[in-house]
Residue, then its C-alpha position, 0 to 999 in steps of 0.5 A: m679632267k673631262r675632255g670636251p669637243r674642242p682642244i684645250i690650248g695653253m697660251t703662255m703669256g710671253d714677256a710681260a713687257g712686250v706685246g704678248p699680253e696685248i695680243i692675247v686679250k685681243a685674240l680672245a675677244q674674237n669669237e672665231v677663237w672660241n669656235i675652235c678651241r678652249p684657251v687658257v692663258i698661263g701667265d700673270l692675272d695682273v698683267i692680263a688685267d692691265a692689257n685688258e684695260r689698255t686695249h679696251t677689250r673689256l673681257r671678263l677675267h677668271g683667275v685659276s690655280q689649276i686648269e680643272d677650275a677653268k670655265f671656258a666661257t666665251g668672252s672670259v679670259e681664263v688665266l692660270d695665274l703664276r703671280n710672278i710679275n710685280l706691275k709696279e716694277l715692270i717697265m714696258g718695252k724694256p728687257q728685265a730679269m723679272a719678266g725673263k724669269a716669269s716667261f720661262e716659268y710660263v713655258r715650263k708650266a705649259v710643257d708640264l701640263a701638255l706632257n701630262h695631257t691636261i692641255d692638248a697643245i701650247t701656243t706661245a706669245p713672244l719672249s725676249k732672249e735678252a730678258l731670259n739671259l738676264a734671268g740666268y736662262h741661257y737659251p737661244g729661244h723658245t725652240e731650244i727651251l721646249a726641246d730641253l724641257t721635253g728631252t727632244s734631240e731631233y726637232a726643227m722650226m717650221f713656218f706657215a704663211g698662207s700657201l708658203r711653208v718652210i722648215l729649217v735645217t739649222i736654226h739659232m746659230s751664227l751663219i758660219k756655224a750653220c754652214a758647218a752644221i749642214n750634213k746628210h743626216v740633219v737634212f734628211k731628218t728635217i725632210r722627214l719631220g716636215e713631211q710628217t707634219l704636213r701629213r698630220i694636217g691633211f697632205e696625203t703626199p706632200r711635195i717637198a723642195v730642198a733649197g741649196l746652201n750656196p748661190h745657184a745651189s753651187e752651180g755644179g760645184l763652182f761655188g761649193d760642194e755641200e750640195e753634192k756631198e751632203i744635200s743631194p745624198a739626203v734628197a736621194d735617201a728621202k726618195r728611196i723611202g717614198l717621199d716626193v722630194s726634189g732638189p737642191y734648188p737655188a734658194d733665190t727661185v725655189y720660194y717663187r715656185a712654192g708660192n705658185g703652188e709647185f711645192d707644199l714645203v721648202v726645206a731651207m738650210y739656215h734661219d734667214q734663208g727660210c724666215i725672210p721669205i716667210k716674213l715678206v709674204g706673211f708678216n702678220v699671219g705667219v706661224n711657227v711650229t716646233v716639229g719633232l716634240p712629243i707635244v704640239r707647240t705653235s707661236p706667232d712669227h714675230g717677237t716682243a715688239y718692245r718699241r710698240a709695247g713701250l708706247r702703251l697704245g694698244t695697237a699691236n696686231p693679234q692676227s699671227l697669234m690667232e693663226a697660231l691658235k688655229l693651227a695648234s687646234k688643227l694639230a691637236d685634233r689630229r694627234 
């Protein structure tokens, strides 16, 4: 199809029983979204229509069977309608196999479109891991689905919240497994993935800080040897190829230093070590990026919010999704 000046962003609807449909219509009601991209929802038209009515956004809806039929008119929601949700059977705020299966199908369709260059990037609304498993898809989350569908072996989760940016060495696994998974190769790989991503959005020489795994970054070996055996050698290798990287630093102070502008990126060793500070400083504006993929993918940094969705009050905050769309547009423009 003929390409326009703004990238086409495929927005997967996520779990139909969560806040995904609601925050999508709220985001698409904002003119600033249309100024930066041409969004198309990959989901279910009936669910989007229900969210449109419930939130009183009153957007025009345009269902299509292929991206080429999208009109991309401001104030109109383009929906690539997969017709895989029965609204009469959907229970808002509850994990269900029907919604889990549908959410997987949205992601699979979006990946196909992105790999074929029909869309320029993907922004995903939240899905439920429990619903996915009820449907027979045994993935820990979006990141692993995307890696599997794109055949990617080296990837990472990277988070943006204002001036704080964090990339994770290990992601969805138990803490004891995460500690065992820390090695020189994965730490070095993660540093490189983070550096490459920041360069794509305009950082000429990103300043990267690496967090330690143990308290006080092991205090010279008093509390563990992972820093000496695995993390420090990875930092040294990254320096040898010209990266501005330092550490390992104690994790209880490195985020403060990054937040004050000393570093452009923090490399965290495990999920909560990196996600707690991100959600503390930017719960409503945080963005997750899957780096290392052959496609661009961003998402809001929150889940399905089943409790809020179940109330059907239309009060979910779309700001994190809007920030995800902005970053997806910027990354797509720089590919």
